PADO-309434 format. One record per atom (N, C-alpha, C): residue number from 1; atom name; x, y, z. Coordinates in pm, 1 decimal, decimal comma, padded with zeros to 6 digits, m for minus. Each point is the difference from the previous one (the first is absolute). Last residue first. Layout:
pos->NUM site->CA u->X v->Y w->Z
...
This chain:
pos->76 site->N u->m06707,1 v->m00002,8 w->12704,3
pos->76 site->CA u->m00091,2 v->00028,6 w->m00115,2
pos->76 site->C u->m00134,2 v->m00047,6 w->00020,2
pos->75 site->N u->00377,6 v->m00058,9 w->00311,8
pos->75 site->CA u->m00075,1 v->00125,5 w->00011,4
pos->75 site->C u->m00092,1 v->00031,2 w->m00113,5
pos->74 site->N u->00276,8 v->m00390,6 w->00026,8
pos->74 site->CA u->m00098,6 v->m00007,6 w->00103,3
pos->74 site->C u->m00089,1 v->00134,1 w->00003,4
pos->73 site->N u->00382,3 v->m00046,1 w->m00295,5
pos->73 site->CA u->m00112,2 v->m00071,0 w->m00053,9
pos->73 site->C u->m00115,7 v->m00014,9 w->00111,8
pos->72 site->N u->00404,1 v->00216,1 w->00103,9
pos->72 site->CA u->m00062,1 v->00079,8 w->m00105,8
pos->72 site->C u->m00114,0 v->m00081,1 w->m00043,4
pos->71 site->N u->00275,9 v->m00214,0 w->00308,0
pos->71 site->CA u->m00069,6 v->00113,7 w->00065,6
pos->71 site->C u->m00074,2 v->00079,0 w->m00105,6
pos->70 site->N u->00275,4 v->m00352,4 w->m00143,6
pos->70 site->CA u->m00111,9 v->m00056,0 w->00077,3
pos->70 site->C u->m00087,1 v->00107,4 w->00053,2
pos->69 site->N u->00415,8 v->00111,3 w->m00206,0
pos->69 site->CA u->m00100,7 v->m00045,2 w->m00097,7
pos->69 site->C u->m00128,0 v->m00057,9 w->00064,0
pos->68 site->N u->00360,5 v->00117,0 w->00272,1
pos->68 site->CA u->m00046,0 v->00123,6 w->m00064,4
pos->68 site->C u->m00109,7 v->m00033,9 w->m00093,3
pos->67 site->N u->00231,6 v->m00349,4 w->00201,2
pos->67 site->CA u->m00082,3 v->00063,3 w->00098,8
pos->67 site->C u->m00071,4 v->00122,7 w->m00064,9
pos->66 site->N u->00331,5 v->m00215,7 w->m00257,0
pos->66 site->CA u->m00122,1 v->m00087,8 w->00017,0
pos->66 site->C u->m00100,7 v->00067,6 w->00091,2
pos->65 site->N u->00422,2 v->00190,4 w->m00012,4
pos->65 site->CA u->m00071,9 v->00029,2 w->m00130,2
pos->65 site->C u->m00135,7 v->m00081,0 w->m00013,8
pos->64 site->N u->00310,8 v->m00087,0 w->00353,7
pos->64 site->CA u->m00072,7 v->00120,7 w->00029,8
pos->64 site->C u->m00077,1 v->00044,1 w->m00138,5
pos->63 site->N u->00253,4 v->m00393,7 w->m00023,7
pos->63 site->CA u->m00092,3 v->m00013,0 w->00100,1
pos->63 site->C u->m00080,3 v->00120,4 w->00028,7
pos->62 site->N u->00391,3 v->00018,4 w->m00265,3
pos->62 site->CA u->m00108,6 v->m00064,9 w->m00074,0
pos->62 site->C u->m00128,4 v->m00026,0 w->00093,1
pos->61 site->N u->00371,7 v->00401,4 w->00044,2
pos->61 site->CA u->m00016,4 v->m00134,6 w->00056,4
pos->61 site->C u->m00126,1 v->m00057,2 w->m00061,2
pos->60 site->N u->00289,2 v->00355,7 w->m00274,6
pos->60 site->CA u->m00094,2 v->m00009,0 w->00100,7
pos->60 site->C u->m00008,3 v->m00143,2 w->00046,9
pos->59 site->N u->00457,0 v->00230,2 w->m00191,3
pos->59 site->CA u->m00118,3 v->m00078,7 w->m00040,5
pos->59 site->C u->m00100,2 v->m00008,5 w->00110,8
pos->58 site->N u->00359,4 v->00407,8 w->m00080,5
pos->58 site->CA u->m00019,5 v->m00125,4 w->00056,1
pos->58 site->C u->m00121,2 v->m00071,2 w->m00059,0
pos->57 site->N u->00166,4 v->00455,9 w->m00082,1
pos->57 site->CA u->00052,7 v->m00100,3 w->m00092,1
pos->57 site->C u->m00026,3 v->m00145,7 w->00052,1
pos->56 site->N u->m00120,9 v->00452,2 w->00193,5
pos->56 site->CA u->00139,9 v->m00062,2 w->00046,5
pos->56 site->C u->00051,6 v->m00109,2 w->m00102,4
pos->55 site->N u->m00424,2 v->00224,3 w->m00058,8
pos->55 site->CA u->00100,4 v->00104,2 w->m00001,0
pos->55 site->C u->00139,1 v->m00052,5 w->00041,0
pos->54 site->N u->m00387,4 v->m00283,3 w->00015,3
pos->54 site->CA u->00029,2 v->00030,5 w->m00150,0
pos->54 site->C u->00117,9 v->00108,9 w->00000,6
pos->53 site->N u->m00143,6 v->m00134,1 w->00426,7
pos->53 site->CA u->00060,6 v->m00110,6 w->m00062,4
pos->53 site->C u->00032,6 v->00040,6 w->m00141,6
pos->52 site->N u->m00258,9 v->00293,0 w->00234,7
pos->52 site->CA u->00128,4 v->m00000,2 w->00048,0
pos->52 site->C u->00090,5 v->m00100,7 w->m00063,8
pos->51 site->N u->m00459,3 v->00001,1 w->m00095,3
pos->51 site->CA u->00063,5 v->00115,3 w->m00064,3
pos->51 site->C u->00147,0 v->00005,4 w->00050,9
pos->50 site->N u->m00263,7 v->m00325,2 w->00194,5
pos->50 site->CA u->00023,0 v->m00033,0 w->m00130,9
pos->50 site->C u->00072,1 v->00109,3 w->m00076,6
pos->49 site->N u->m00138,2 v->00074,5 w->00445,5
pos->49 site->CA u->00103,0 v->m00094,1 w->m00010,3
pos->49 site->C u->00042,8 v->m00027,5 w->m00141,7
pos->48 site->N u->m00374,0 v->00258,1 w->00080,3
pos->48 site->CA u->00113,3 v->00081,2 w->00023,8
pos->48 site->C u->00124,1 v->m00098,8 w->m00014,1
pos->47 site->N u->m00420,2 v->m00201,1 w->m00027,6
pos->47 site->CA u->00031,9 v->00082,7 w->m00123,2
pos->47 site->C u->00131,2 v->00079,9 w->00018,1
pos->46 site->N u->m00155,1 v->m00228,0 w->00375,9
pos->46 site->CA u->00057,0 v->m00101,2 w->m00092,8
pos->46 site->C u->00027,9 v->00071,2 w->m00136,3
pos->45 site->N u->m00201,8 v->00261,4 w->00333,9
pos->45 site->CA u->00138,6 v->m00029,3 w->00037,7
pos->45 site->C u->00061,0 v->m00099,4 w->m00095,3
pos->44 site->N u->m00457,9 v->00090,7 w->m00038,5
pos->44 site->CA u->00079,6 v->00108,9 w->m00055,4
pos->44 site->C u->00145,1 v->m00015,3 w->00037,2
pos->43 site->N u->m00302,7 v->m00328,4 w->00165,3
pos->43 site->CA u->00005,5 v->m00005,6 w->m00145,3
pos->43 site->C u->00092,7 v->00113,3 w->m00058,9
pos->42 site->N u->m00097,5 v->m00016,4 w->00470,6
pos->42 site->CA u->00095,1 v->m00099,0 w->m00040,8
pos->42 site->C u->00016,8 v->m00008,8 w->m00147,9
pos->41 site->N u->m00317,1 v->00306,0 w->00161,3
pos->41 site->CA u->00134,8 v->00048,2 w->00029,4
pos->41 site->C u->00103,3 v->m00111,7 w->m00042,5
pos->40 site->N u->m00448,5 v->m00126,4 w->m00036,7
pos->40 site->CA u->00033,9 v->00098,2 w->m00106,6
pos->40 site->C u->00142,4 v->00060,3 w->00029,0
pos->39 site->N u->m00174,3 v->m00314,5 w->00316,0
pos->39 site->CA u->00026,1 v->m00064,6 w->m00141,5
pos->39 site->C u->00038,4 v->00114,0 w->m00094,4
pos->38 site->N u->00001,1 v->m00090,4 w->00522,3
pos->38 site->CA u->m00003,1 v->00123,2 w->m00073,4
pos->38 site->C u->00039,5 v->m00025,8 w->m00142,1
pos->37 site->N u->m00037,9 v->m00325,2 w->00377,5
pos->37 site->CA u->m00106,6 v->00015,7 w->m00090,8
pos->37 site->C u->m00008,7 v->00149,1 w->m00053,8
pos->36 site->N u->00358,9 v->m00204,5 w->00264,1
pos->36 site->CA u->m00101,5 v->00071,6 w->00074,6
pos->36 site->C u->m00121,1 v->00042,2 w->m00082,9
pos->35 site->N u->00370,5 v->m00225,1 w->m00195,6
pos->35 site->CA u->m00032,0 v->m00090,6 w->00114,7
pos->35 site->C u->m00096,4 v->00070,2 w->00090,3
pos->34 site->N u->00152,4 v->00234,8 w->m00376,9
pos->34 site->CA u->m00088,4 v->m00101,4 w->m00026,4
pos->34 site->C u->m00036,3 v->m00105,5 w->00112,3
pos->33 site->N u->00332,2 v->00349,3 w->00055,9
pos->33 site->CA u->m00140,8 v->00058,5 w->m00031,8
pos->33 site->C u->m00099,6 v->m00105,9 w->m00028,2
pos->32 site->N u->00458,7 v->m00129,2 w->00058,3
pos->32 site->CA u->m00061,9 v->00044,8 w->00126,9
pos->32 site->C u->m00136,9 v->00051,8 w->m00021,0
pos->31 site->N u->00238,2 v->m00125,0 w->m00384,9
pos->31 site->CA u->m00028,5 v->m00112,4 w->00077,4
pos->31 site->C u->m00069,6 v->00033,1 w->00131,0
pos->30 site->N u->00174,6 v->00342,3 w->m00266,1
pos->30 site->CA u->m00130,4 v->m00051,8 w->m00066,0
pos->30 site->C u->m00045,4 v->m00123,2 w->00092,4
pos->29 site->N u->00411,4 v->00205,1 w->00107,8
pos->29 site->CA u->m00115,0 v->00074,8 w->00046,7
pos->29 site->C u->m00137,6 v->m00049,7 w->m00063,6
pos->28 site->N u->00402,4 v->m00200,0 w->m00124,4
pos->28 site->CA u->m00024,2 v->m00029,7 w->00144,2
pos->28 site->C u->m00116,7 v->00079,7 w->00048,9
pos->27 site->N u->00131,8 v->00071,6 w->m00450,7
pos->27 site->CA u->m00056,0 v->m00135,7 w->00021,9
pos->27 site->C u->m00020,5 v->m00034,0 w->00144,4
pos->26 site->N u->00201,1 v->00416,2 w->m00104,5
pos->26 site->CA u->m00129,3 v->m00009,3 w->m00042,4
pos->26 site->C u->m00069,8 v->m00138,8 w->00020,9
pos->25 site->N u->00456,3 v->00061,0 w->00078,7
pos->25 site->CA u->m00076,0 v->00054,8 w->00111,2
pos->25 site->C u->m00155,8 v->m00008,7 w->m00039,6
pos->24 site->N u->00310,2 v->m00150,0 w->m00312,7
pos->24 site->CA u->00009,0 v->m00089,7 w->00111,4
pos->24 site->C u->m00094,8 v->00057,4 w->00107,1
pos->23 site->N u->00072,7 v->00269,7 w->m00377,1
pos->23 site->CA u->m00072,4 v->m00118,7 w->m00032,4
pos->23 site->C u->m00015,5 v->m00096,1 w->00117,8
pos->22 site->N u->00277,7 v->00373,9 w->00053,4
pos->22 site->CA u->m00141,4 v->00047,9 w->m00007,8
pos->22 site->C u->m00085,4 v->m00127,4 w->m00033,9
pos->21 site->N u->00459,5 v->m00059,9 w->m00030,2
pos->21 site->CA u->m00035,8 v->00011,3 w->00139,2
pos->21 site->C u->m00145,5 v->00039,1 w->00006,8
pos->20 site->N u->00182,5 v->m00017,6 w->m00427,6
pos->20 site->CA u->m00009,3 v->m00135,8 w->00066,6
pos->20 site->C u->m00046,0 v->00008,3 w->00135,9
pos->19 site->N u->00082,5 v->00411,4 w->m00219,7
pos->19 site->CA u->m00120,4 v->m00056,5 w->m00051,8
pos->19 site->C u->m00008,6 v->m00153,2 w->00062,5
pos->18 site->N u->00393,7 v->00237,4 w->00111,8
pos->18 site->CA u->m00133,6 v->00071,1 w->00065,2
pos->18 site->C u->m00125,2 v->m00075,6 w->m00060,6
pos->17 site->N u->00405,1 v->m00136,4 w->m00196,5
pos->17 site->CA u->m00013,0 v->m00038,7 w->00128,6
pos->17 site->C u->m00117,5 v->00054,8 w->00079,8
pos->16 site->N u->00085,5 v->00161,4 w->m00442,8
pos->16 site->CA u->m00039,3 v->m00146,3 w->00004,4
pos->16 site->C u->m00017,4 v->m00053,0 w->00140,6
pos->15 site->N u->00198,5 v->00418,1 w->m00055,2
pos->15 site->CA u->m00135,8 v->00011,3 w->m00019,9
pos->15 site->C u->m00068,0 v->m00134,8 w->00007,9
pos->14 site->N u->00459,4 v->00059,9 w->00247,7
pos->14 site->CA u->m00051,4 v->00001,1 w->m00144,3
pos->14 site->C u->m00142,9 v->00008,6 w->m00001,5
pos->13 site->N u->00377,3 v->00195,0 w->00356,5
pos->13 site->CA u->m00095,6 v->m00102,2 w->m00010,5
pos->13 site->C u->m00062,5 v->00012,9 w->m00145,4
pos->12 site->N u->00496,6 v->00122,1 w->00282,4
pos->12 site->CA u->m00109,7 v->00039,9 w->m00089,1
pos->12 site->C u->m00099,5 v->m00109,1 w->m00008,5
pos->11 site->N u->00406,5 v->00148,9 w->00394,1
pos->11 site->CA u->m00072,1 v->m00095,7 w->m00103,3
pos->11 site->C u->m00102,9 v->00071,5 w->m00089,2
pos->10 site->N u->00286,3 v->00196,6 w->00367,7
pos->10 site->CA u->00028,1 v->00026,1 w->m00135,0
pos->10 site->C u->m00066,2 v->m00102,7 w->m00100,7
pos->9 site->N u->m00208,5 v->00158,5 w->00489,3
pos->9 site->CA u->00128,2 v->m00052,9 w->m00043,2
pos->9 site->C u->00029,7 v->00025,5 w->m00145,7
pos->8 site->N u->m00411,4 v->00142,3 w->00239,3
pos->8 site->CA u->00084,9 v->m00037,8 w->00115,5
pos->8 site->C u->00146,9 v->m00049,7 w->m00031,5
pos->7 site->N u->m00384,6 v->00137,6 w->m00313,4
pos->7 site->CA u->00064,0 v->00115,3 w->00083,0
pos->7 site->C u->00091,8 v->m00043,7 w->00102,1
pos->6 site->N u->m00080,2 v->m00221,0 w->m00502,0
pos->6 site->CA u->m00057,0 v->m00018,9 w->00131,3
pos->6 site->C u->00051,7 v->00106,4 w->00101,4
pos->5 site->N u->m00052,7 v->00029,9 w->m00557,8
pos->5 site->CA u->00084,7 v->m00005,9 w->00117,3
pos->5 site->C u->m00082,8 v->m00024,6 w->00126,6
pos->4 site->N u->m00133,7 v->m00156,0 w->m00499,8
pos->4 site->CA u->m00027,2 v->00106,6 w->00106,1
pos->4 site->C u->00084,0 v->m00024,7 w->00106,6
pos->3 site->N u->m00044,3 v->m00124,0 w->m00566,6
pos->3 site->CA u->00061,2 v->m00031,3 w->00129,0
pos->3 site->C u->m00046,9 v->00113,1 w->00093,3
pos->2 site->N u->m00215,2 v->m00223,8 w->m00486,1
pos->2 site->CA u->00032,1 v->00117,8 w->00076,3
pos->2 site->C u->00080,6 v->m00051,4 w->00130,7
pos->1 site->N u->m00032,8 v->m00261,1 w->m00471,0
pos->1 site->CA u->m00061,3 v->00018,8 w->00124,3
pos->1 site->C u->00047,6 v->00113,7 w->00070,0
């Protein structure tokens, strides 16, 4: 994994940490979008969350995978 220095101190941040943070933020944004009936935006944010989880090596939330499967079958 790559390390990136943070500008304000000597800490470094791992690529995995960034991916985990992005996954968390995408999930929160997806929930917000879907609560306002912005379904396509919510769906795209779920996809971004899944990609971030894959990059971080984290396991996807099974409940969110179920949501993703439901959405794709509804649009067909």
